[in-house]
Backbone and ligand atoms as CSV (ligand in chain L), in Angstrom:
chain,resi,resn,atom,element,x,y,z
A,1,MET,N,N,28.025,-12.779,-13.429
A,1,MET,CA,C,26.708,-12.258,-13.030
A,1,MET,C,C,26.619,-12.109,-11.517
A,2,VAL,N,N,27.133,-13.117,-10.834
A,2,VAL,CA,C,27.070,-13.086,-9.369
A,2,VAL,C,C,27.866,-11.888,-8.860
A,3,ARG,N,N,29.020,-11.707,-9.484
A,3,ARG,CA,C,29.881,-10.607,-9.049
A,3,ARG,C,C,29.186,-9.268,-9.298
A,4,PHE,N,N,28.533,-9.177,-10.454
A,4,PHE,CA,C,27.826,-7.919,-10.759
A,4,PHE,C,C,26.729,-7.643,-9.732
A,5,ALA,N,N,25.957,-8.703,-9.459
A,5,ALA,CA,C,24.840,-8.554,-8.518
A,5,ALA,C,C,25.362,-8.121,-7.154
A,6,LEU,N,N,26.494,-8.719,-6.764
A,6,LEU,CA,C,27.068,-8.403,-5.463
A,6,LEU,C,C,27.496,-6.935,-5.415
A,7,SER,N,N,28.231,-6.515,-6.454
A,7,SER,CA,C,28.726,-5.140,-6.424
A,7,SER,C,C,27.569,-4.153,-6.516
A,8,HIS,N,N,26.525,-4.572,-7.231
A,8,HIS,CA,C,25.370,-3.685,-7.336
A,8,HIS,C,C,24.704,-3.482,-5.982
A,9,SER,N,N,24.585,-4.597,-5.256
A,9,SER,CA,C,23.921,-4.453,-3.958
A,9,SER,C,C,24.823,-3.720,-2.966
A,10,LEU,N,N,26.127,-3.850,-3.134
A,10,LEU,CA,C,27.042,-3.078,-2.293
A,10,LEU,C,C,26.860,-1.580,-2.549
A,11,LEU,N,N,26.680,-1.291,-3.827
A,11,LEU,CA,C,26.465,0.102,-4.211
A,11,LEU,C,C,25.187,0.637,-3.567
A,12,ASP,N,N,24.133,-0.196,-3.614
A,12,ASP,CA,C,22.871,0.207,-2.992
A,12,ASP,C,C,23.055,0.432,-1.504
A,13,LEU,N,N,23.844,-0.442,-0.907
A,13,LEU,CA,C,24.101,-0.304,0.526
A,13,LEU,C,C,24.814,1.015,0.823
A,14,ALA,N,N,25.815,1.306,-0.004
A,14,ALA,CA,C,26.540,2.560,0.180
A,14,ALA,C,C,25.597,3.738,0.010
A,15,CYS,N,N,24.716,3.585,-0.935
A,15,CYS,CA,C,23.735,4.637,-1.214
A,15,CYS,C,C,22.809,4.831,-0.017
A,16,LEU,N,N,22.325,3.706,0.485
A,16,LEU,CA,C,21.428,3.742,1.636
A,16,LEU,C,C,22.140,4.382,2.827
A,17,ALA,N,N,23.399,3.983,3.033
A,17,ALA,CA,C,24.163,4.497,4.160
A,17,ALA,C,C,24.325,6.011,4.057
A,18,SER,N,N,24.608,6.482,2.835
A,18,SER,CA,C,24.792,7.925,2.706
A,18,SER,C,C,23.466,8.655,2.818
A,19,LEU,N,N,22.379,7.978,2.412
A,19,LEU,CA,C,21.045,8.581,2.587
A,19,LEU,C,C,20.771,8.794,4.068
A,20,VAL,N,N,21.083,7.765,4.850
A,20,VAL,CA,C,20.876,7.846,6.294
A,20,VAL,C,C,21.751,8.956,6.871
A,21,ALA,N,N,23.010,8.999,6.376
A,21,ALA,CA,C,23.946,9.994,6.877
A,21,ALA,C,C,23.471,11.412,6.554
A,22,PHE,N,N,22.929,11.570,5.338
A,22,PHE,CA,C,22.490,12.912,4.945
A,22,PHE,C,C,21.204,13.314,5.650
A,23,GLY,N,N,20.385,12.300,5.943
A,23,GLY,CA,C,19.167,12.542,6.686
A,23,GLY,C,C,18.308,13.622,6.070
A,24,SER,N,N,17.937,14.593,6.873
A,24,SER,CA,C,16.972,15.588,6.437
A,24,SER,C,C,17.556,16.613,5.479
A,25,MET,N,N,18.862,16.494,5.229
A,25,MET,CA,C,19.442,17.424,4.267
A,25,MET,C,C,19.046,17.096,2.838
A,26,GLY,N,N,18.298,16.023,2.682
A,26,GLY,CA,C,17.767,15.706,1.374
A,26,GLY,C,C,18.449,14.522,0.738
A,27,GLY,N,N,19.585,14.125,1.249
A,27,GLY,CA,C,20.261,12.960,0.715
A,27,GLY,C,C,20.978,13.266,-0.574
A,28,PRO,N,N,21.892,12.404,-0.958
A,28,PRO,CA,C,22.624,12.618,-2.206
A,28,PRO,C,C,21.744,12.263,-3.390
A,29,LEU,N,N,21.831,13.033,-4.418
A,29,LEU,CA,C,21.092,12.709,-5.638
A,29,LEU,C,C,21.931,11.759,-6.474
A,30,GLY,N,N,21.280,11.014,-7.338
A,30,GLY,CA,C,22.013,10.186,-8.286
A,30,GLY,C,C,22.316,8.814,-7.761
A,31,CYS,N,N,21.740,8.408,-6.653
A,31,CYS,CA,C,21.983,7.080,-6.110
A,31,CYS,C,C,21.559,6.003,-7.085
A,32,SER,N,N,20.399,6.192,-7.702
A,32,SER,CA,C,19.879,5.152,-8.564
A,32,SER,C,C,20.588,5.133,-9.911
A,33,SER,N,N,21.340,6.166,-10.223
A,33,SER,CA,C,22.057,6.201,-11.497
A,33,SER,C,C,23.429,6.817,-11.277
A,34,PRO,N,N,24.349,6.017,-10.721
A,34,PRO,CA,C,25.667,6.553,-10.361
A,34,PRO,C,C,26.442,7.078,-11.565
A,35,SER,N,N,26.099,6.583,-12.772
A,35,SER,CA,C,26.855,6.998,-13.950
A,35,SER,C,C,26.559,8.447,-14.330
A,36,GLU,N,N,25.499,8.996,-13.770
A,36,GLU,CA,C,25.111,10.356,-14.152
A,36,GLU,C,C,25.963,11.422,-13.468
A,37,GLY,N,N,26.865,10.977,-12.627
A,37,GLY,CA,C,27.716,11.957,-11.969
A,37,GLY,C,C,27.113,12.395,-10.658
A,38,THR,N,N,27.745,13.318,-10.009
A,38,THR,CA,C,27.366,13.625,-8.637
A,38,THR,C,C,26.918,15.071,-8.458
A,39,THR,N,N,26.669,15.777,-9.562
A,39,THR,CA,C,26.243,17.162,-9.439
A,39,THR,C,C,24.816,17.217,-8.925
A,40,PRO,N,N,24.587,17.723,-7.738
A,40,PRO,CA,C,23.211,17.816,-7.253
A,40,PRO,C,C,22.483,18.960,-7.954
A,41,SER,N,N,21.431,18.603,-8.701
A,41,SER,CA,C,20.819,19.605,-9.571
A,41,SER,C,C,20.014,20.633,-8.793
A,42,ASP,N,N,19.557,20.264,-7.584
A,42,ASP,CA,C,18.698,21.237,-6.897
A,42,ASP,C,C,19.484,22.099,-5.910
A,43,ALA,N,N,20.797,21.890,-5.846
A,43,ALA,CA,C,21.593,22.683,-4.927
A,43,ALA,C,C,22.107,23.959,-5.590
A,44,GLY,N,N,21.892,24.055,-6.909
A,44,GLY,CA,C,22.373,25.218,-7.642
A,44,GLY,C,C,21.687,26.479,-7.165
A,45,THR,N,N,22.445,27.536,-7.038
A,45,THR,CA,C,21.848,28.800,-6.608
A,45,THR,C,C,21.734,29.766,-7.776
A,46,ASP,N,N,22.129,29.300,-8.975
A,46,ASP,CA,C,22.116,30.168,-10.145
A,46,ASP,C,C,20.717,30.182,-10.751
A,47,THR,N,N,19.802,30.908,-10.112
A,47,THR,CA,C,18.424,30.894,-10.578
A,47,THR,C,C,18.216,31.776,-11.794
A,48,SER,N,N,19.185,32.614,-12.119
A,48,SER,CA,C,19.009,33.494,-13.271
A,48,SER,C,C,19.004,32.702,-14.574
A,49,SER,N,N,19.793,31.609,-14.626
A,49,SER,CA,C,19.870,30.843,-15.856
A,49,SER,C,C,18.964,29.620,-15.843
A,50,PHE,N,N,18.246,29.462,-14.760
A,50,PHE,CA,C,17.378,28.322,-14.525
A,50,PHE,C,C,16.398,28.116,-15.683
A,51,CYS,N,N,15.753,29.176,-16.136
A,51,CYS,CA,C,14.807,29.038,-17.239
A,51,CYS,C,C,15.522,28.993,-18.586
A,52,ALA,N,N,16.712,29.558,-18.645
A,52,ALA,CA,C,17.455,29.529,-19.900
A,52,ALA,C,C,17.869,28.111,-20.259
A,53,THR,N,N,18.034,27.279,-19.253
A,53,THR,CA,C,18.470,25.913,-19.514
A,53,THR,C,C,17.309,24.928,-19.580
A,54,ASP,N,N,16.112,25.366,-19.193
A,54,ASP,CA,C,14.942,24.497,-19.305
A,54,ASP,C,C,14.284,24.751,-20.654
A,55,THR,N,N,14.520,23.849,-21.589
A,55,THR,CA,C,14.069,24.076,-22.969
A,55,THR,C,C,12.639,23.607,-23.202
A,56,ARG,N,N,11.970,23.159,-22.149
A,56,ARG,CA,C,10.618,22.626,-22.354
A,56,ARG,C,C,9.579,23.736,-22.489
A,57,GLY,N,N,9.864,24.884,-21.924
A,57,GLY,CA,C,8.904,25.970,-21.968
A,57,GLY,C,C,8.938,26.695,-23.305
A,58,LEU,N,N,7.836,27.390,-23.603
A,58,LEU,CA,C,7.772,28.197,-24.813
A,58,LEU,C,C,8.499,29.507,-24.589
A,59,LYS,N,N,8.987,30.072,-25.683
A,59,LYS,CA,C,9.577,31.395,-25.617
A,59,LYS,C,C,8.458,32.383,-25.940
A,60,TRP,N,N,8.242,33.331,-25.060
A,60,TRP,CA,C,7.139,34.273,-25.250
A,60,TRP,C,C,7.377,35.202,-26.441
A,61,THR,N,N,6.395,35.254,-27.339
A,61,THR,CA,C,6.340,36.287,-28.373
A,61,THR,C,C,4.880,36.678,-28.505
A,62,PRO,N,N,4.577,37.962,-28.730
A,62,PRO,CA,C,3.172,38.375,-28.856
A,62,PRO,C,C,2.494,37.607,-29.996
A,63,GLY,N,N,1.302,37.054,-29.693
A,63,GLY,CA,C,0.563,36.307,-30.704
A,63,GLY,C,C,0.904,34.827,-30.748
A,64,LEU,N,N,1.643,34.375,-29.760
A,64,LEU,CA,C,2.073,32.973,-29.689
A,64,LEU,C,C,0.903,32.014,-29.979
A,65,ALA,N,N,1.040,31.255,-31.055
A,65,ALA,CA,C,-0.081,30.462,-31.561
A,65,ALA,C,C,0.052,28.990,-31.215
A,66,GLN,N,N,-1.094,28.370,-30.987
A,66,GLN,CA,C,-1.153,26.928,-30.753
A,66,GLN,C,C,-2.349,26.381,-31.521
A,67,THR,N,N,-2.245,25.107,-31.908
A,67,THR,CA,C,-3.374,24.407,-32.515
A,67,THR,C,C,-3.877,23.385,-31.519
A,68,GLY,N,N,-5.198,23.282,-31.390
A,68,GLY,CA,C,-5.786,22.331,-30.447
A,68,GLY,C,C,-5.350,20.914,-30.757
A,69,LYS,N,N,-5.334,20.091,-29.713
A,69,LYS,CA,C,-4.845,18.721,-29.926
A,69,LYS,C,C,-5.784,17.915,-30.821
A,70,ASN,N,N,-7.037,18.339,-30.931
A,70,ASN,CA,C,-7.960,17.682,-31.870
A,70,ASN,C,C,-7.980,18.369,-33.229
A,71,GLY,N,N,-7.219,19.427,-33.378
A,71,GLY,CA,C,-7.167,20.158,-34.647
A,71,GLY,C,C,-8.406,20.973,-34.945
A,72,LEU,N,N,-9.247,21.231,-33.929
A,72,LEU,CA,C,-10.526,21.903,-34.168
A,72,LEU,C,C,-10.474,23.403,-33.889
A,73,ILE,N,N,-9.509,23.830,-33.100
A,73,ILE,CA,C,-9.418,25.245,-32.781
A,73,ILE,C,C,-7.974,25.715,-32.895
A,74,ARG,N,N,-7.854,27.032,-32.981
A,74,ARG,CA,C,-6.530,27.645,-32.919
A,74,ARG,C,C,-6.584,28.752,-31.880
A,75,THR,N,N,-5.492,28.959,-31.204
A,75,THR,CA,C,-5.440,30.043,-30.224
A,75,THR,C,C,-4.195,30.891,-30.469
A,76,GLN,N,N,-4.307,32.140,-30.034
A,76,GLN,CA,C,-3.147,33.024,-30.008
A,76,GLN,C,C,-3.133,33.726,-28.663
A,77,LEU,N,N,-1.965,33.790,-28.050
A,77,LEU,CA,C,-1.809,34.628,-26.866
A,77,LEU,C,C,-1.405,35.998,-27.371
A,78,LEU,N,N,-2.363,36.922,-27.339
A,78,LEU,CA,C,-2.118,38.259,-27.902
A,78,LEU,C,C,-1.103,39.014,-27.079
A,79,ASN,N,N,-1.374,39.077,-25.784
A,79,ASN,CA,C,-0.384,39.667,-24.884
A,79,ASN,C,C,-0.551,39.082,-23.495
A,80,ILE,N,N,0.479,39.233,-22.723
A,80,ILE,CA,C,0.468,38.695,-21.371
A,80,ILE,C,C,1.111,39.718,-20.445
A,81,PHE,N,N,0.748,39.620,-19.170
A,81,PHE,CA,C,1.397,40.453,-18.167
A,81,PHE,C,C,1.587,39.627,-16.909
A,82,PRO,N,N,2.738,39.564,-16.306
A,82,PRO,CA,C,3.979,40.170,-16.833
A,82,PRO,C,C,4.573,39.342,-17.983
A,83,THR,N,N,5.579,39.935,-18.624
A,83,THR,CA,C,6.320,39.231,-19.653
A,83,THR,C,C,7.781,39.101,-19.221
A,84,PRO,N,N,8.357,37.937,-19.355
A,84,PRO,CA,C,7.675,36.637,-19.561
A,84,PRO,C,C,6.852,36.275,-18.330
A,85,PRO,N,N,6.046,35.212,-18.403
A,85,PRO,CA,C,5.245,34.830,-17.237
A,85,PRO,C,C,6.118,34.716,-15.986
A,86,ALA,N,N,5.583,35.221,-14.885
A,86,ALA,CA,C,6.384,35.297,-13.661
A,86,ALA,C,C,5.586,34.778,-12.476
A,87,LYS,N,N,6.290,34.612,-11.379
A,87,LYS,CA,C,5.702,34.132,-10.141
A,87,LYS,C,C,4.605,35.080,-9.690
A,88,GLY,N,N,3.477,34.511,-9.287
A,88,GLY,CA,C,2.366,35.329,-8.826
A,88,GLY,C,C,1.242,35.331,-9.840
A,89,ASP,N,N,0.400,36.382,-9.773
A,89,ASP,CA,C,-0.760,36.472,-10.663
A,89,ASP,C,C,-0.354,36.960,-12.049
A,90,ASN,N,N,-0.833,36.250,-13.050
A,90,ASN,CA,C,-0.574,36.599,-14.443
A,90,ASN,C,C,-1.899,36.896,-15.137
A,91,VAL,N,N,-1.853,37.786,-16.119
A,91,VAL,CA,C,-3.031,38.127,-16.920
A,91,VAL,C,C,-2.693,37.895,-18.392
A,92,TRP,N,N,-3.517,37.103,-19.047
A,92,TRP,CA,C,-3.278,36.787,-20.446
A,92,TRP,C,C,-4.477,37.212,-21.285
A,93,THR,N,N,-4.230,37.677,-22.490
A,93,THR,CA,C,-5.300,37.918,-23.445
A,93,THR,C,C,-5.195,36.893,-24.564
A,94,LEU,N,N,-6.287,36.161,-24.748
A,94,LEU,CA,C,-6.309,35.011,-25.636
A,94,LEU,C,C,-7.282,35.258,-26.789
A,95,VAL,N,N,-6.883,34.841,-27.986
A,95,VAL,CA,C,-7.798,34.839,-29.126
A,95,VAL,C,C,-8.087,33.387,-29.481
A,96,VAL,N,N,-9.375,33.077,-29.609
A,96,VAL,CA,C,-9.782,31.714,-29.966
A,96,VAL,C,C,-10.428,31.732,-31.346
A,97,GLN,N,N,-9.948,30.866,-32.208
A,97,GLN,CA,C,-10.482,30.755,-33.569
A,97,GLN,C,C,-10.821,29.300,-33.859
A,98,ASP,N,N,-11.715,29.101,-34.835
A,98,ASP,CA,C,-11.940,27.727,-35.269
A,98,ASP,C,C,-10.807,27.315,-36.214
A,99,ALA,N,N,-10.908,26.119,-36.762
A,99,ALA,CA,C,-9.813,25.579,-37.572
A,99,ALA,C,C,-9.551,26.421,-38.821
A,100,GLU,N,N,-10.591,27.181,-39.248
A,100,GLU,CA,C,-10.427,28.022,-40.442
A,100,GLU,C,C,-9.957,29.435,-40.104
A,101,GLY,N,N,-9.774,29.703,-38.819
A,101,GLY,CA,C,-9.303,31.024,-38.422
A,101,GLY,C,C,-10.412,32.019,-38.129
A,102,LYS,N,N,-11.667,31.545,-38.091
A,102,LYS,CA,C,-12.795,32.416,-37.760
A,102,LYS,C,C,-12.878,32.544,-36.237
A,103,PRO,N,N,-13.040,33.790,-35.729
A,103,PRO,CA,C,-13.110,33.976,-34.271
A,103,PRO,C,C,-14.248,33.174,-33.650
A,104,LEU,N,N,-13.975,32.531,-32.545
A,104,LEU,CA,C,-14.986,31.734,-31.837
A,104,LEU,C,C,-15.536,32.549,-30.693
A,105,GLU,N,N,-16.781,33.000,-30.865
A,105,GLU,CA,C,-17.417,33.779,-29.808
A,105,GLU,C,C,-18.233,32.874,-28.905
A,106,GLY,N,N,-18.438,33.330,-27.696
A,106,GLY,CA,C,-19.300,32.607,-26.753
A,106,GLY,C,C,-18.753,31.262,-26.325
A,107,ALA,N,N,-17.461,31.080,-26.428
A,107,ALA,CA,C,-16.872,29.806,-26.007
A,107,ALA,C,C,-16.703,29.786,-24.493
A,108,THR,N,N,-16.682,28.595,-23.950
A,108,THR,CA,C,-16.318,28.421,-22.545
A,108,THR,C,C,-14.849,28.031,-22.502
A,109,VAL,N,N,-14.086,28.832,-21.778
A,109,VAL,CA,C,-12.648,28.573,-21.690
A,109,VAL,C,C,-12.326,28.214,-20.246
A,110,SER,N,N,-11.825,27.012,-20.036
A,110,SER,CA,C,-11.379,26.685,-18.676
A,110,SER,C,C,-9.856,26.616,-18.668
A,111,VAL,N,N,-9.281,27.142,-17.598
A,111,VAL,CA,C,-7.830,27.346,-17.529
A,111,VAL,C,C,-7.271,26.568,-16.345
A,112,LYS,N,N,-6.342,25.668,-16.632
A,112,LYS,CA,C,-5.760,24.845,-15.554
A,112,LYS,C,C,-4.238,24.896,-15.593
A,113,PRO,N,N,-3.636,25.660,-14.680
A,113,PRO,CA,C,-2.171,25.634,-14.580
A,113,PRO,C,C,-1.712,24.378,-13.832
A,114,PHE,N,N,-0.576,23.827,-14.260
A,114,PHE,CA,C,-0.086,22.578,-13.676
A,114,PHE,C,C,1.431,22.548,-13.737
A,115,MET,N,N,2.055,22.072,-12.647
A,115,MET,CA,C,3.510,21.889,-12.632
A,115,MET,C,C,3.819,20.413,-12.792
A,116,PRO,N,N,4.235,20.003,-13.992
A,116,PRO,CA,C,4.458,18.572,-14.235
A,116,PRO,C,C,5.575,17.980,-13.370
A,117,ASP,N,N,6.555,18.791,-13.020
A,117,ASP,CA,C,7.674,18.269,-12.227
A,117,ASP,C,C,7.278,18.000,-10.783
A,118,HIS,N,N,6.226,18.674,-10.319
A,118,HIS,CA,C,5.823,18.536,-8.925
A,118,HIS,C,C,4.463,17.870,-8.780
A,119,GLY,N,N,3.751,17.721,-9.877
A,119,GLY,CA,C,2.458,17.052,-9.836
A,119,GLY,C,C,1.364,17.827,-9.149
A,120,HIS,N,N,1.428,19.162,-9.208
A,120,HIS,CA,C,0.368,19.946,-8.573
A,120,HIS,C,C,-0.066,21.102,-9.458
A,121,GLY,N,N,-1.252,21.588,-9.170
A,121,GLY,CA,C,-1.756,22.761,-9.868
A,121,GLY,C,C,-1.730,23.958,-8.950
A,122,SER,N,N,-2.685,24.861,-9.161
A,122,SER,CA,C,-2.797,26.053,-8.344
A,122,SER,C,C,-4.189,26.046,-7.732
A,123,SER,N,N,-4.285,26.396,-6.452
A,123,SER,CA,C,-5.603,26.327,-5.810
A,123,SER,C,C,-6.480,27.501,-6.200
A,124,ILE,N,N,-5.884,28.526,-6.780
A,124,ILE,CA,C,-6.663,29.685,-7.230
A,124,ILE,C,C,-7.188,29.416,-8.634
A,125,VAL,N,N,-8.487,29.524,-8.804
A,125,VAL,CA,C,-9.097,29.252,-10.109
A,125,VAL,C,C,-9.060,30.531,-10.949
A,126,PRO,N,N,-8.413,30.485,-12.112
A,126,PRO,CA,C,-8.325,31.681,-12.939
A,126,PRO,C,C,-9.711,32.139,-13.433
A,127,HIS,N,N,-9.843,33.460,-13.613
A,127,HIS,CA,C,-11.071,34.033,-14.171
A,127,HIS,C,C,-10.925,34.158,-15.676
A,128,VAL,N,N,-12.000,33.870,-16.395
A,128,VAL,CA,C,-12.007,34.058,-17.843
A,128,VAL,C,C,-13.158,34.981,-18.192
A,129,THR,N,N,-12.836,36.082,-18.872
A,129,THR,CA,C,-13.848,37.069,-19.239
A,129,THR,C,C,-13.788,37.313,-20.741
A,130,PRO,N,N,-14.901,37.069,-21.455
A,130,PRO,CA,C,-14.890,37.383,-22.885
A,130,PRO,C,C,-14.872,38.888,-23.101
A,131,ASP,N,N,-14.167,39.331,-24.098
A,131,ASP,CA,C,-14.136,40.749,-24.443
A,131,ASP,C,C,-15.358,41.056,-25.314
A,132,PRO,N,N,-16.320,41.848,-24.775
A,132,PRO,CA,C,-17.562,42.078,-25.527
A,132,PRO,C,C,-17.327,42.864,-26.821
A,133,ALA,N,N,-16.223,43.590,-26.869
A,133,ALA,CA,C,-15.973,44.446,-28.026
A,133,ALA,C,C,-15.259,43.709,-29.154
A,134,SER,N,N,-14.787,42.528,-28.867
A,134,SER,CA,C,-13.961,41.856,-29.863
A,134,SER,C,C,-14.238,40.362,-29.860
A,135,GLY,N,N,-14.867,39.895,-30.908
A,135,GLY,CA,C,-15.234,38.483,-30.983
A,135,GLY,C,C,-14.029,37.569,-30.905
A,136,GLY,N,N,-14.158,36.559,-30.097
A,136,GLY,CA,C,-13.102,35.558,-30.008
A,136,GLY,C,C,-11.959,35.920,-29.088
A,137,LYS,N,N,-12.130,37.071,-28.394
A,137,LYS,CA,C,-11.050,37.488,-27.494
A,137,LYS,C,C,-11.485,37.266,-26.043
A,138,TYR,N,N,-10.594,36.696,-25.249
A,138,TYR,CA,C,-10.901,36.362,-23.866
A,138,TYR,C,C,-9.758,36.828,-22.975
A,139,SER,N,N,-10.140,37.369,-21.828
A,139,SER,CA,C,-9.128,37.793,-20.873
A,139,SER,C,C,-9.058,36.781,-19.729
A,140,ILE,N,N,-7.850,36.346,-19.439
A,140,ILE,CA,C,-7.623,35.386,-18.350
A,140,ILE,C,C,-6.885,36.122,-17.238
A,141,SER,N,N,-7.482,36.140,-16.054
A,141,SER,CA,C,-6.810,36.793,-14.936
A,141,SER,C,C,-6.725,35.842,-13.750
A,142,SER,N,N,-5.994,36.245,-12.722
A,142,SER,CA,C,-5.741,35.398,-11.552
A,142,SER,C,C,-5.147,34.052,-11.945
A,143,LEU,N,N,-4.315,34.087,-12.983
A,143,LEU,CA,C,-3.576,32.876,-13.335
A,143,LEU,C,C,-2.356,32.831,-12.412
A,144,ASN,N,N,-2.533,32.100,-11.304
A,144,ASN,CA,C,-1.576,32.176,-10.203
A,144,ASN,C,C,-0.494,31.105,-10.344
A,145,LEU,N,N,0.665,31.536,-10.831
A,145,LEU,CA,C,1.817,30.641,-10.962
A,145,LEU,C,C,2.712,30.931,-9.760
A,146,PHE,N,N,2.501,30.178,-8.685
A,146,PHE,CA,C,3.013,30.647,-7.396
A,146,PHE,C,C,4.426,30.192,-7.068
A,147,MET,N,N,5.008,29.339,-7.934
A,147,MET,CA,C,6.385,28.954,-7.625
A,147,MET,C,C,7.225,28.818,-8.887
A,148,PRO,N,N,8.547,28.923,-8.747
A,148,PRO,CA,C,9.409,28.830,-9.919
A,148,PRO,C,C,9.401,27.415,-10.503
A,149,GLY,N,N,9.596,27.345,-11.799
A,149,GLY,CA,C,9.639,26.052,-12.468
A,149,GLY,C,C,8.775,26.063,-13.711
A,150,LEU,N,N,8.613,24.898,-14.316
A,150,LEU,CA,C,7.804,24.796,-15.529
A,150,LEU,C,C,6.324,24.687,-15.177
A,151,TRP,N,N,5.548,25.610,-15.731
A,151,TRP,CA,C,4.083,25.586,-15.575
A,151,TRP,C,C,3.471,25.289,-16.934
A,152,GLN,N,N,2.659,24.245,-17.017
A,152,GLN,CA,C,1.919,23.945,-18.239
A,152,GLN,C,C,0.470,24.328,-17.991
A,153,THR,N,N,0.014,25.336,-18.720
A,153,THR,CA,C,-1.351,25.797,-18.535
A,153,THR,C,C,-2.218,25.261,-19.677
A,154,THR,N,N,-3.185,24.433,-19.309
A,154,THR,CA,C,-4.083,23.843,-20.304
A,154,THR,C,C,-5.341,24.690,-20.416
A,155,LEU,N,N,-5.654,25.098,-21.632
A,155,LEU,CA,C,-6.865,25.846,-21.907
A,155,LEU,C,C,-7.810,24.902,-22.637
A,156,THR,N,N,-8.923,24.590,-21.992
A,156,THR,CA,C,-9.922,23.724,-22.626
A,156,THR,C,C,-11.063,24.605,-23.106
A,157,ILE,N,N,-11.339,24.517,-24.393
A,157,ILE,CA,C,-12.279,25.440,-25.023
A,157,ILE,C,C,-13.455,24.657,-25.585
A,158,THR,N,N,-14.656,25.074,-25.175
A,158,THR,CA,C,-15.866,24.435,-25.665
A,158,THR,C,C,-16.740,25.502,-26.313
A,159,ALA,N,N,-17.116,25.250,-27.555
A,159,ALA,CA,C,-18.012,26.158,-28.268
A,159,ALA,C,C,-18.994,25.297,-29.041
A,160,GLY,N,N,-20.278,25.359,-28.619
A,160,GLY,CA,C,-21.277,24.487,-29.234
A,160,GLY,C,C,-20.888,23.033,-29.006
A,161,THR,N,N,-20.768,22.291,-30.086
A,161,THR,CA,C,-20.422,20.869,-29.954
A,161,THR,C,C,-18.921,20.627,-30.084
A,162,THR,N,N,-18.170,21.728,-30.224
A,162,THR,CA,C,-16.724,21.604,-30.407
A,162,THR,C,C,-15.993,21.730,-29.078
A,163,THR,N,N,-15.131,20.768,-28.792
A,163,THR,CA,C,-14.257,20.867,-27.615
A,163,THR,C,C,-12.835,20.546,-28.034
A,164,ASP,N,N,-11.933,21.367,-27.598
A,164,ASP,CA,C,-10.520,21.134,-27.903
A,164,ASP,C,C,-9.680,21.795,-26.822
A,165,SER,N,N,-8.396,21.464,-26.800
A,165,SER,CA,C,-7.550,22.070,-25.781
A,165,SER,C,C,-6.158,22.345,-26.335
A,166,VAL,N,N,-5.550,23.356,-25.750
A,166,VAL,CA,C,-4.161,23.696,-26.066
A,166,VAL,C,C,-3.401,23.816,-24.754
A,167,VAL,N,N,-2.104,23.685,-24.843
A,167,VAL,CA,C,-1.261,23.812,-23.641
A,167,VAL,C,C,-0.195,24.867,-23.913
A,168,TYR,N,N,-0.118,25.830,-23.000
A,168,TYR,CA,C,0.975,26.806,-23.042
A,168,TYR,C,C,1.882,26.526,-21.865
A,169,GLY,N,N,3.098,26.097,-22.172
A,169,GLY,CA,C,4.056,25.804,-21.107
A,169,GLY,C,C,5.111,26.895,-21.030
A,170,PHE,N,N,5.295,27.455,-19.830
A,170,PHE,CA,C,6.302,28.497,-19.631
A,170,PHE,C,C,7.121,28.175,-18.387
A,171,CYS,N,N,8.379,28.476,-18.473
A,171,CYS,CA,C,9.220,28.381,-17.282
A,171,CYS,C,C,9.098,29.695,-16.502
A,172,VAL,N,N,8.842,29.562,-15.213
A,172,VAL,CA,C,8.731,30.729,-14.339
A,172,VAL,C,C,10.004,30.808,-13.497
A,173,ALA,N,N,10.666,31.951,-13.601
A,173,ALA,CA,C,11.950,32.117,-12.912
A,173,ALA,C,C,11.740,32.377,-11.422
A,174,GLU,N,N,12.833,32.248,-10.692
A,174,GLU,CA,C,12.796,32.489,-9.248
A,174,GLU,C,C,12.397,33.920,-8.946
L,1,CU,CU,CU,5.627,23.244,-7.895
């Protein structure tokens, strides 16, 4: 045990030393878990496959459906622009239904984009406009996904006494 503790702290020392040596270059990754290898994940320049390897995001298909976490509503993303979601302003058309599939008119839809890997949202508040010609249809604009990575957009929907939320997560490429 003593030997293990000693070698472990030596490893930490080596890690600290290389951190100091690397300085503002960001330091070596993997110090806390040397067994994971030494490939620095953020030094990759292959941004084309960046979203292909991030399996956490949804794959865009027209009508992409979600069920609210309380099971009270259902949503479909009818169409989006651009496709797939991209850096900058995005426009989505959303259909909101109750649990039985009946269109929910007059709902309040709040839209919150969030980057879980970075712990931040977007300072631009998206606009939500109900489509007067089509019950249960809402247009979301100024959905500003301003940097590459995984964006989880939470839609919180309130209609009468019903409140529920869905999350659409998409990887945004460089
Ligand atoms: Cu970010």
